[in-house]
Each structure stands twice: as C-alpha cells, then as structure tokens.
N, CA, C and O of each residue as an XYZ file, in Angstrom:
500
protein
N       0.836     -1.150     -0.263
C      -0.018      0.500     -0.092
C       0.580      1.300      0.285
O       1.145      1.390      1.375
N       0.523      2.398     -1.041
C       1.196      3.501     -0.840
C       0.067      4.495     -0.870
O      -0.956      4.349     -1.537
N       0.374      5.649      0.011
C      -0.032      6.549      0.289
C       0.174      7.863     -0.597
O       1.257      8.361     -0.294
N      -0.642      8.779     -1.825
C      -0.296      9.569     -2.448
C      -0.625     11.169     -2.307
O      -1.702     11.400     -2.858
N      -0.111     12.193     -1.815
C      -0.749     13.538     -1.751
C       0.007     14.318     -2.642
O       1.232     14.426     -2.687
N      -0.664     14.737     -3.197
C      -0.543     16.034     -4.131
C      -0.530     17.414     -3.266
O      -1.162     17.716     -2.254
N       0.227     17.992     -3.878
C      -0.106     19.729     -3.859
C       0.350     20.928     -4.817
O       0.615     20.614     -5.977
N       0.447     22.033     -4.511
C       0.725     22.947     -5.797
C       0.100     23.382     -6.009
O       0.276     24.600     -6.033
N      -1.536     22.727     -6.454
C      -2.328     23.612     -7.310
C      -2.876     24.732     -7.131
O      -2.619     25.164     -6.007
N      -3.492     25.372     -7.712
C      -4.030     26.929     -7.422
C      -4.408     27.296     -8.824
O      -4.453     26.601     -9.840
N      -4.708     28.766     -8.591
C      -4.927     29.982     -9.930
C      -3.819     30.310    -10.717
O      -2.798     30.641    -10.113
N      -3.804     30.285    -12.051
C      -2.633     30.521    -12.622
C      -3.398     31.497    -13.871
O      -4.613     31.362    -14.014
N      -2.915     32.124    -14.439
C      -3.269     33.227    -15.771
C      -2.768     32.169    -16.921
O      -1.822     31.391    -16.802
N      -3.477     32.297    -17.867
C      -2.855     31.460    -19.403
C      -1.518     32.178    -19.557
O      -1.300     33.389    -19.526
N      -0.584     31.056    -19.748
C       0.664     31.433    -20.078
C       1.550     31.345    -19.093
O       2.712     31.167    -19.462
N       1.341     31.420    -17.884
C       1.786     31.240    -16.605
C       2.252     29.833    -16.223
O       1.634     28.935    -16.795
N       3.155     29.479    -15.425
C       3.594     28.334    -14.656
C       3.083     28.055    -13.630
O       2.408     28.796    -12.916
N       3.427     26.681    -13.423
C       2.826     26.136    -12.100
C       3.303     24.755    -12.031
O       3.557     24.001    -12.970
N       3.412     24.469    -10.342
C       4.306     22.931    -10.412
C       3.731     22.405     -9.222
O       3.738     22.884     -8.088
N       3.234     21.355     -9.644
C       2.674     20.025     -8.493
C       3.752     19.263     -8.118
O       4.770     18.952     -8.736
N       3.369     19.010     -7.008
C       4.306     17.491     -6.160
C       3.302     16.336     -5.856
O       2.076     16.427     -5.917
N       3.987     15.300     -5.536
C       2.980     14.254     -5.225
C       3.973     13.552     -4.348
O       4.873     12.839     -4.793
N       3.774     13.777     -3.166
C       4.545     12.860     -1.978
C       4.066     11.408     -1.932
O       2.899     11.210     -2.269
N       4.780     10.417     -1.577
C       4.584      9.096     -1.508
C       5.106      8.828     -0.222
O       6.114      9.254      0.342
N       4.237      8.048      0.125
C       4.536      7.207      1.547
C       5.548      6.296      2.068
O       6.212      6.255      3.104
N       5.445      5.525      0.941
C       6.362      4.235      1.146
C       8.247      4.238      0.570
O       8.658      4.579     -0.539
N       8.899      3.845      1.510
C      10.239      3.746      0.711
C      10.755      3.044     -0.105
O      11.903      2.977     -0.543
N       9.289      2.177     -0.422
C       9.770      1.651     -1.807
C       9.218      2.266     -3.054
O       9.190      1.523     -4.034
N       8.850      3.278     -3.172
C       8.902      4.320     -3.903
C       9.341      3.834     -5.616
O       8.695      3.652     -6.648
N      10.752      3.757     -5.239
C      11.400      3.607     -6.566
C      10.946      1.945     -7.123
O      11.625      1.584     -8.084
N      10.129      1.146     -6.745
C       9.323      0.209     -7.248
C       8.312      0.564     -8.234
O       7.886     -0.312     -8.986
N       7.813      1.963     -8.319
C       6.560      2.283     -8.993
C       7.138      2.959    -10.174
O       8.116      3.703    -10.250
N       6.137      2.442    -11.278
C       6.100      4.060    -12.240
C       5.118      4.735    -11.885
O       4.176      4.185    -11.315
N       5.125      6.158    -12.161
C       4.193      6.955    -11.713
C       3.622      7.711    -13.025
O       4.025      7.704    -14.188
N       2.542      8.362    -12.409
C       1.732      8.766    -13.882
C       1.005     10.613    -13.123
O       1.036     10.880    -11.921
N       0.658     11.205    -13.799
C      -0.337     12.462    -13.808
C      -1.470     12.248    -14.708
O      -1.218     11.829    -15.838
N      -2.897     12.518    -14.309
C      -3.738     12.562    -14.992
C      -4.363     13.781    -14.682
O      -3.964     14.538    -13.797
N      -5.394     13.993    -15.443
C      -6.542     15.315    -14.861
C      -8.093     14.537    -15.243
O      -8.428     13.584    -15.946
N      -8.787     15.510    -14.370
C     -10.184     15.473    -14.539
C     -10.718     16.972    -14.658
O     -10.557     17.710    -13.686
N     -11.287     17.412    -15.702
C     -11.935     18.432    -15.892
C     -13.679     18.262    -15.427
O     -14.081     17.100    -15.367
N     -14.425     19.088    -15.191
C     -15.870     18.671    -14.696
C     -16.583     18.427    -15.854
O     -16.501     19.037    -16.920
N     -17.213     17.591    -15.598
C     -17.965     16.650    -16.848
C     -17.437     15.852    -17.349
O     -18.116     14.918    -17.776
N     -15.784     15.830    -17.561
C     -15.527     14.765    -18.204
C     -14.545     13.867    -17.375
O     -14.199     14.141    -16.226
N     -14.059     12.572    -18.203
C     -13.518     11.766    -17.726
C     -12.024     11.912    -17.437
O     -11.312     12.651    -18.117
N     -11.580     11.208    -16.436
C     -10.289     11.393    -16.257
C      -9.097     11.074    -17.534
O      -9.083     10.110    -18.300
N      -8.405     11.899    -17.483
C      -7.563     11.758    -18.889
C      -5.920     11.390    -18.377
O      -5.712     11.544    -17.174
N      -4.833     10.946    -19.184
C      -3.654     10.597    -18.725
C      -2.979     11.823    -19.167
O      -3.282     12.332    -20.246
N      -2.084     12.328    -18.402
C      -1.486     13.982    -18.773
C       0.409     13.098    -19.319
O       0.847     13.120    -20.469
N       0.971     12.589    -18.369
C       2.176     12.029    -17.889
C       2.815     11.127    -17.107
O       2.760     11.094    -15.878
N       3.468     10.340    -17.869
C       4.158      9.025    -16.873
C       5.549      9.092    -16.992
O       6.108      9.732    -17.883
N       6.187      8.390    -16.039
C       7.831      8.703    -15.783
C       8.062      6.801    -15.088
O       7.451      6.078    -14.301
N       8.965      6.716    -15.723
C       9.650      5.318    -14.907
C       9.884      5.258    -13.640
O       9.578      6.208    -12.919
N      10.537      4.001    -13.085
C      10.772      3.909    -11.879
C      11.872      4.682    -11.618
O      11.745      5.210    -10.513
N      12.891      4.972    -12.158
C      14.127      5.281    -12.054
C      14.297      6.719    -12.699
O      15.356      7.326    -12.539
N      13.260      7.256    -13.421
C      12.744      8.452    -14.436
C      13.600      8.557    -15.569
O      13.934      9.677    -15.955
N      14.009      7.500    -16.168
C      15.036      7.192    -17.361
C      13.919      7.299    -18.601
O      14.170      7.334    -19.806
N      12.774      7.335    -18.030
C      11.660      7.411    -19.473
C      10.533      8.135    -18.976
O      10.094      7.898    -17.851
N       9.986      9.073    -19.788
C       9.099      9.819    -19.603
C       7.901      9.719    -20.957
O       8.209      9.463    -22.121
N       6.654      9.959    -20.510
C       6.012      9.992    -21.843
C       4.786     11.128    -21.563
O       4.371     11.330    -20.422
N       4.313     11.772    -22.628
C       3.101     12.509    -22.502
C       2.115     12.458    -23.326
O       2.234     11.838    -24.383
N       0.989     13.087    -22.999
C      -0.169     13.219    -23.316
C       0.100     14.172    -24.585
O       0.793     15.138    -24.264
N      -0.302     14.153    -26.076
C      -0.089     15.089    -26.964
C      -0.460     16.715    -26.604
O       0.090     17.766    -26.932
N      -1.628     16.419    -25.792
C      -1.895     18.096    -25.534
C      -1.157     18.836    -24.527
O      -1.370     20.047    -24.583
N      -0.337     18.453    -23.606
C       0.915     18.843    -22.842
C       2.092     18.878    -23.365
O       2.900     19.578    -22.754
N       2.579     18.176    -24.610
C       3.743     17.639    -24.908
C       4.598     19.297    -25.306
O       4.198     20.080    -26.169
N       5.521     19.451    -24.634
C       6.376     20.364    -25.127
C       6.055     21.751    -23.651
O       6.794     22.679    -23.322
N       4.972     21.427    -23.194
C       4.619     22.488    -22.128
C       4.873     21.822    -20.545
O       5.088     22.621    -19.633
N       4.850     20.696    -20.318
C       4.586     20.153    -19.217
C       5.571     19.223    -19.245
O       5.628     18.522    -20.255
N       6.768     18.955    -17.933
C       7.440     18.190    -17.790
C       7.501     17.317    -16.855
O       7.898     17.935    -15.867
N       7.310     16.054    -16.542
C       7.080     14.948    -15.283
C       8.731     14.998    -14.886
O       9.665     15.207    -15.660
N       8.779     14.767    -13.594
C      10.114     14.368    -12.892
C       9.866     13.565    -11.774
O       8.716     13.311    -11.416
N      10.958     13.104    -11.140
C      10.525     12.273     -9.781
C      12.331     12.825     -9.165
O      13.276     13.251     -9.828
N      12.204     12.572     -7.670
C      13.357     12.790     -6.908
C      13.249     11.385     -5.739
O      12.778     11.441     -4.602
N      13.665     10.527     -6.227
C      13.276      9.124     -5.451
C      13.918      8.975     -3.709
O      13.482      8.265     -2.803
N      15.333     10.136     -3.704
C      15.363     10.090     -2.439
C      14.108     10.941     -1.665
O      14.052     10.816     -0.441
N      13.350     11.589     -2.172
C      12.179     12.230     -1.459
C      11.331     11.811     -1.886
O      10.489     12.709     -1.910
N      10.722     10.454     -2.513
C       9.771      9.866     -2.883
C       8.821     10.675     -3.173
O       7.795     10.691     -2.492
N       9.019     11.598     -4.380
C       8.153     12.715     -4.756
C       8.538     12.744     -6.165
O       9.663     12.490     -6.595
N       7.522     13.070     -6.840
C       6.906     12.906     -8.023
C       6.550     14.413     -8.469
O       5.725     14.968     -7.744
N       7.070     15.183     -9.598
C       6.598     16.364    -10.126
C       6.144     16.641    -11.651
O       6.423     16.030    -12.683
N       5.298     17.846    -11.412
C       4.718     18.068    -12.749
C       4.894     19.407    -12.786
O       4.061     20.095    -12.196
N       5.826     19.951    -13.367
C       6.004     21.325    -14.189
C       5.277     21.693    -15.272
O       5.543     21.416    -16.441
N       4.406     22.285    -14.892
C       3.522     23.255    -15.852
C       3.780     24.645    -16.431
O       3.401     25.535    -15.670
N       4.358     25.097    -17.645
C       4.465     26.316    -18.533
C       3.356     26.390    -19.352
O       2.628     25.465    -19.711
N       3.279     27.707    -19.649
C       2.449     27.873    -20.862
C       1.068     27.610    -21.148
O       0.514     27.473    -22.238
N       0.425     27.546    -19.520
C      -0.854     26.835    -19.317
C      -1.764     27.692    -20.040
O      -1.713     28.899    -20.277
N      -2.595     26.813    -20.331
C      -4.208     27.162    -21.066
C      -5.293     26.949    -20.178
O      -5.261     26.253    -19.163
N      -6.589     27.815    -20.775
C      -7.360     27.550    -19.989
C      -7.988     26.277    -19.774
O      -8.574     25.912    -18.755
N      -7.751     25.446    -21.164
C      -8.105     24.328    -21.076
C      -7.128     23.320    -20.016
O      -7.435     22.133    -19.903
N      -6.471     23.633    -19.595
C      -5.442     22.909    -18.715
C      -6.148     22.750    -17.016
O      -5.716     22.161    -16.026
N      -7.591     23.687    -17.276
C      -8.194     23.570    -15.912
C      -8.853     22.287    -15.544
O      -9.737     21.761    -16.220
N      -8.317     21.764    -14.313
C      -8.943     20.480    -14.178
C      -8.212     20.004    -12.746
O      -7.136     20.494    -12.403
N      -8.810     19.147    -12.069
C      -8.253     18.797    -10.827
C      -7.284     17.383    -11.372
O      -7.643     16.571    -12.225
N      -6.134     17.378    -10.699
C      -4.688     16.676    -11.317
C      -4.709     15.281     -9.839
O      -5.128     15.226     -8.683
N      -4.098     14.509    -10.654
C      -3.716     13.303     -9.624
C      -3.000     12.718    -10.281
O      -3.079     12.462    -11.483
N      -1.871     12.333     -9.184
C      -0.776     11.389     -9.322
C      -1.192     10.455     -8.841
O      -1.981     10.295     -7.910
N      -0.524      9.600     -9.643
C      -0.955      7.760     -9.560
C       0.301      7.114     -9.469
O       1.374      7.658     -9.733
N       0.093      5.495     -8.945
C       1.505      4.790     -9.099
C       1.023      3.649     -9.545
O      -0.138      3.319     -9.302
N       2.035      2.736    -10.412
C       1.922      1.443    -10.426
C       2.678      0.363    -10.307
O       3.688      0.428    -11.008
N       2.602     -0.314     -9.872
C       3.600     -1.341     -9.720
C       4.009     -2.542    -11.051
O       4.733     -3.525    -10.894
N       3.392     -2.174    -12.215
C       3.224     -2.895    -13.278
C       4.747     -2.067    -13.991
O       4.481     -1.020    -14.581
N       5.827     -2.352    -13.972
C       6.900     -1.695    -14.643
C       7.079     -2.166    -15.853
O       8.173     -1.905    -16.354
N       6.352     -2.770    -16.465
C       6.836     -3.272    -18.099
C       6.829     -1.906    -18.990
O       7.562     -1.628    -19.939
N       6.003     -1.301    -18.528
C       5.368     -0.184    -19.492
C       5.335      1.030    -18.926
O       5.540      1.123    -17.716
N       5.018      2.381    -19.859
C       4.475      3.835    -19.400
C       3.277      3.278    -19.894
O       3.287      2.663    -20.960
N       1.809      3.492    -18.955
C       0.790      3.426    -19.218
C       0.024      4.568    -19.117
O       0.215      5.453    -18.282
N      -0.986      4.558    -20.098
C      -1.914      5.648    -20.203
C      -3.198      5.590    -20.006
O      -3.986      6.517    -20.194
N      -3.526      4.194    -19.512
C      -5.011      4.189    -18.916
C      -4.875      3.941    -17.566
O      -4.049      3.122    -17.163
N      -5.603      4.567    -16.816
C      -6.017      4.740    -15.560
C      -6.180      3.396    -15.165
O      -5.302      3.142    -14.341
N      -7.014      2.269    -15.409
C      -6.858      0.995    -14.926
C      -5.782      0.340    -14.334
O      -5.855     -0.464    -13.405
N      -4.341      0.884    -15.161
C      -2.948      0.170    -14.859
C      -2.780      0.515    -13.929
O      -2.108     -0.281    -13.274
N      -3.199      1.873    -13.123
C      -2.119      2.202    -11.751
C      -3.141      1.384    -10.714
O      -4.282      0.934    -10.825
N      -2.132      1.425     -9.636
C      -2.722      0.804     -8.707
C      -3.293      1.900     -7.212
O      -3.997      1.666     -6.230
N      -2.622      3.010     -7.664
C      -2.709      3.616     -6.188
C      -3.138      5.142     -6.635
O      -2.865      5.440     -7.798
N      -3.777      6.122     -5.830
C      -4.259      7.209     -6.473
C      -4.206      8.432     -5.494
O      -4.636      8.197     -4.365
N      -3.766      9.651     -5.735
C      -4.158     10.469     -4.535
C      -5.179     11.052     -4.638
O      -5.912     10.696     -5.561
N      -5.614     12.119     -3.783
C      -7.175     12.563     -3.921
C      -6.894     13.917     -4.641
O      -7.810     14.722     -4.471
N      -5.924     14.346     -5.357
C      -6.238     15.421     -6.371
C      -5.882     16.983     -5.969
O      -6.245     17.471     -4.898
N      -5.226     17.607     -6.830
C      -5.055     18.981     -6.662
C      -6.081     19.636     -7.902
O      -6.493     18.989     -8.865
N      -6.361     20.993     -7.636
C      -7.731     21.458     -8.468
C      -6.247     22.932     -8.856
O      -5.633     23.619     -8.040
N      -6.140     22.908    -10.524
C      -5.458     23.565    -11.195
C      -6.742     24.713    -11.917
O      -7.623     24.130    -12.551
N      -6.811     25.688    -11.864
C      -7.290     26.854    -12.972
C      -6.911     27.735    -13.266
O      -6.463     28.585    -12.496
N      -6.971     27.834    -14.620
C      -6.275     28.685    -15.316
C      -7.022     29.833    -15.818
O      -7.911     29.479    -16.592
N      -6.974     30.712    -15.688
C      -7.772     32.096    -16.178
C      -7.480     32.470    -17.277
O      -6.300     32.588    -17.605
N      -8.419     32.724    -18.041
C      -8.296     33.463    -19.237
C      -7.772     35.063    -19.466
O      -7.731     35.543    -20.599
C-alpha cells in the first residue's frame, strides 16, 4: 500500500506556470512507475504524463507535450509536474498515480494501483 498526496495546485493566468508535487508514503517508491492524470468538470479522467521508476523514461499526452515536464526525486519519494505556458483548457483536478507494473509507461487509468486525492488547477484567460 502506498499513499500519495498532491500539492501545488491553484489559480494561474494563461501563459503562466505552475508546479505540482506528489509525495509518496513508502520508502519503496522506486518500485513504482508514476503518472499524472487530470479530470475537468463533467469529463473523464485523462492521462497527462508518466515516468519510469528510475526516471529514465517519460511519456506525455499530445495536449501537454512541450509544455509539461514530469520528473521524480526518489530520495524524496516525490514526483513532480512542471507546467508552463498553461492554457484555460488545462483547468482540471490533477491526480498522481502509482503502478507496480514496470513493464511499460501506461496511459490507461486502470493500469494504476494507487491514487492521490487530487489538487485543483485553474487557469484563467
């Protein structure tokens, strides 16, 4: 079992930047691939980015490629999502997730075993 706690959400103007963090409770953090998802009001939860257990591989949704960067610090049991050039359509609740399946970087939510409670990101136009 691993507990995930997101932080860093808030209100930001379009074109600005924001950084999200996700702290994991377990010292075995390195045995999980991590992902970020988001869910806008009335819409399904969708994939944003994923990172491998040692951080060597990353994968992004086309909608955020070139603007968002996922990274992790295993010494701090934390994964990050750096967001730049944000747009109003980035407004959503952002969730981090962990998967024990290290075979690939997954975009499907049902591949992830543990989820945080989410943090709200609102981008004003």
